[in-house]
C-alpha positions as MATLAB code, in Angstrom:
seq = 'XXXXXXXXXXXXXXXXXXXXXXXXXXXXXXXXXXXXXXXXXXXXXXXXXXXXXXXXXXXXXXXXXXXXXXXXXXXXXXXXXXXXXXXXXXXXXXXXXXXXXXXXXXXXXXXXXXXXXXXXXXXXXXXXXXXXXXXXXXXXXXXXXXXXXXXXXXXXXXXXXXXXXXXXXXXXXXXXXXXXXXXXXXXXXX';
ca = [
     -26.230  -42.766  -24.842;
     -23.957  -42.651  -21.798;
     -22.180  -45.866  -22.802;
     -21.535  -44.332  -26.214;
     -19.982  -41.283  -24.528;
     -17.671  -43.424  -22.421;
     -16.693  -45.476  -25.433;
     -15.912  -42.282  -27.316;
     -13.871  -41.000  -24.362;
     -11.904  -44.241  -24.211;
     -11.255  -44.040  -27.933;
      -9.998  -40.449  -27.566;
      -7.689  -41.456  -24.716;
      -6.272  -44.389  -26.631;
      -5.939  -42.405  -29.834;
      -3.924  -39.599  -28.246;
      -0.346  -40.024  -29.363;
       2.489  -40.118  -26.894;
       3.701  -36.825  -28.312;
       0.653  -35.154  -26.775;
       2.256  -35.505  -23.386;
       5.128  -33.390  -24.674;
       2.749  -30.558  -25.659;
       2.508  -27.577  -23.412;
      -0.424  -27.436  -21.005;
      -2.394  -24.635  -22.739;
      -2.462  -26.485  -26.068;
      -3.580  -29.674  -24.303;
      -6.422  -27.813  -22.615;
      -7.438  -26.198  -25.902;
      -7.472  -29.629  -27.557;
      -9.784  -30.918  -24.825;
     -12.107  -27.938  -25.124;
     -12.484  -28.668  -28.855;
     -14.112  -32.049  -28.106;
     -17.830  -31.874  -29.108;
     -19.023  -34.521  -26.644;
     -19.107  -33.518  -22.968;
     -18.024  -36.961  -21.731;
     -15.070  -37.030  -24.098;
     -14.119  -33.518  -23.052;
     -14.221  -34.488  -19.366;
     -12.164  -37.605  -20.031;
      -9.582  -35.508  -21.854;
      -9.337  -33.089  -18.920;
      -9.058  -35.992  -16.463;
      -6.198  -37.446  -18.505;
      -4.317  -34.123  -18.325;
      -4.885  -34.037  -14.552;
      -3.622  -37.605  -14.164;
      -0.468  -36.785  -16.122;
       0.122  -33.685  -14.000;
      -0.250  -35.708  -10.801;
       2.219  -38.308  -12.075;
       4.933  -35.753  -12.797;
       6.971  -35.040   -9.652;
       7.240  -31.390   -8.675;
      10.705  -29.945   -9.291;
      12.720  -29.462   -6.130;
      13.347  -25.835   -5.280;
      16.853  -24.733   -6.081;
      18.894  -23.953   -3.035;
      21.848  -21.679   -3.210;
      23.945  -19.970   -0.614;
      23.449  -16.225   -0.421;
      26.376  -14.159   -1.635;
      28.760  -13.109    1.108;
      27.971   -9.416    0.569;
      24.232   -9.958    1.090;
      24.762  -12.135    4.161;
      26.902   -9.472    5.828;
      24.362   -6.651    5.518;
      22.213   -5.892    8.502;
      18.448   -5.446    8.138;
      17.285   -1.853    8.196;
      14.763   -1.054   10.922;
      11.572    0.673    9.716;
      11.400    4.368   10.465;
       8.313    5.265   12.520;
       6.101    8.050   11.135;
       6.702   11.479   12.631;
       4.539   12.287   15.600;
       3.072   15.631   16.433;
       1.694   16.813   19.698;
      -1.629   18.593   19.745;
      -3.812   19.942   22.544;
      -6.094   17.328   24.005;
      -9.643   17.205   22.634;
     -12.569   14.992   23.562;
     -12.302   11.525   21.964;
     -13.588   11.518   18.395;
     -13.834   15.321   18.197;
     -11.465   18.124   17.350;
     -11.695   21.799   18.090;
     -11.274   24.712   15.734;
      -7.866   25.396   17.296;
      -6.507   21.933   16.427;
      -8.367   20.458   13.442;
      -6.494   17.845   11.499;
      -5.509   19.225    8.128;
      -6.702   16.089    6.351;
     -10.188   15.857    7.912;
     -12.529   15.108    5.030;
      -9.703   14.759    2.522;
     -10.077   11.972    0.000;
      -6.392   11.693   -0.848;
      -5.101   10.545    2.530;
      -3.449    7.111    2.112;
      -4.356    4.304    4.493;
      -1.726    3.202    7.002;
      -2.198    0.047    9.032;
      -0.863    1.747   12.156;
      -2.755    5.017   11.669;
      -5.035    6.257   14.408;
      -8.781    6.230   13.940;
      -9.975    9.354   12.110;
     -11.956   11.775   14.255;
     -15.743   11.589   14.077;
     -16.304   15.334   14.006;
     -14.669   18.719   13.766;
     -15.916   22.053   15.099;
     -14.969   25.366   13.485;
     -16.209   28.930   12.929;
     -17.613   30.249    9.658;
     -15.400   32.809    7.909;
     -17.255   33.138    4.605;
     -20.523   31.920    3.091;
     -21.770   31.999   -0.491;
     -24.817   30.525   -2.206;
     -25.197   29.361   -5.808;
     -28.241   29.747   -8.064;
     -29.854   26.643   -6.526;
     -29.364   27.958   -2.952;
     -26.593   25.442   -2.149;
     -24.010   26.961    0.150;
     -20.226   26.992    0.102;
     -18.717   27.764    3.475;
     -15.159   28.739    4.385;
     -14.008   27.834    7.887;
     -11.459   29.438   10.162;
      -9.130   26.429    9.754;
      -8.795   27.064    6.000;
     -11.104   24.278    4.877;
     -13.916   24.916    2.385;
     -17.051   22.745    2.325;
     -19.880   22.731   -0.233;
     -23.437   21.504    0.203;
     -24.105   18.467   -1.997;
     -26.544   18.807   -4.875;
     -28.621   15.899   -3.517;
     -29.369   17.888   -0.353;
     -32.155   20.344   -1.094;
     -32.370   21.728    2.465;
     -31.945   25.476    2.794;
     -29.365   26.689    5.293;
     -29.174   29.996    7.133;
     -25.457   30.431    7.611;
     -23.721   33.618    8.681;
     -20.180   34.677    9.561;
     -18.861   33.729   13.002;
     -21.394   30.911   13.457;
     -20.078   27.723   14.984;
     -20.548   24.637   12.826;
     -19.639   21.003   13.320;
     -18.676   18.697   10.480;
     -19.696   15.128   11.343;
     -18.358   11.995    9.654;
     -21.266    9.773    8.617;
     -21.752    6.342    7.129;
     -19.282    5.383    4.358;
     -17.299    8.580    4.928;
     -20.198   10.876    4.110;
     -19.980   14.248    5.848;
     -22.709   16.401    7.371;
     -22.595   20.022    8.519;
     -24.522   20.880   11.691;
     -25.124   24.513   12.601;
     -24.879   25.130   16.341;
     -28.317   25.820   17.801;
     -30.159   24.693   14.644;
     -32.115   21.506   14.021;
     -30.936   19.075   11.317;
     -27.807   18.872    9.262;
     -26.683   19.280    5.651;
     -24.861   16.819    3.389;
     -21.526   18.410    2.440;
     -18.272   17.569    0.714;
     -14.875   19.120    1.221;
     -13.578   21.034   -1.771;
     -10.447   22.581   -0.222;
];
């Protein structure tokens, strides 16, 4: 059986006209894929590979740059603007200096950006509950956070309470009420 396959492959190789080498590569590959016998198909592919190896690679064209391009100086990258903020413990911000983008999903990644803070502490300005007892809380820094539907814990939030938003695994966020046990899965909505 195997000898028959090799004989068939040899016959295909010998029967291929010289014009086949002038065909474009996609049509040659399609012709090989049309072979019903696996050995003949492999032999056809090997022949294409051998022809490709035999053809020398074209030398890259070299040309002198135009005089106008050669005379221009490279433009130095402009560093991002820096802002000064009051010092906070590493990985934590205070309600007086929370980053405006904490918890935001639309912040683009920069290779030279600082590590995002792990938590943020703020005071509750407003609290509302929906029909399913999930809370929406407004903070004194202008951010609004909502309890996720997956979290069925009931919170007892009131105005002027201190809460901490903690960054979790895979950028999940949790709200911890000061003096209370446990935390609540939340997402930032504003």
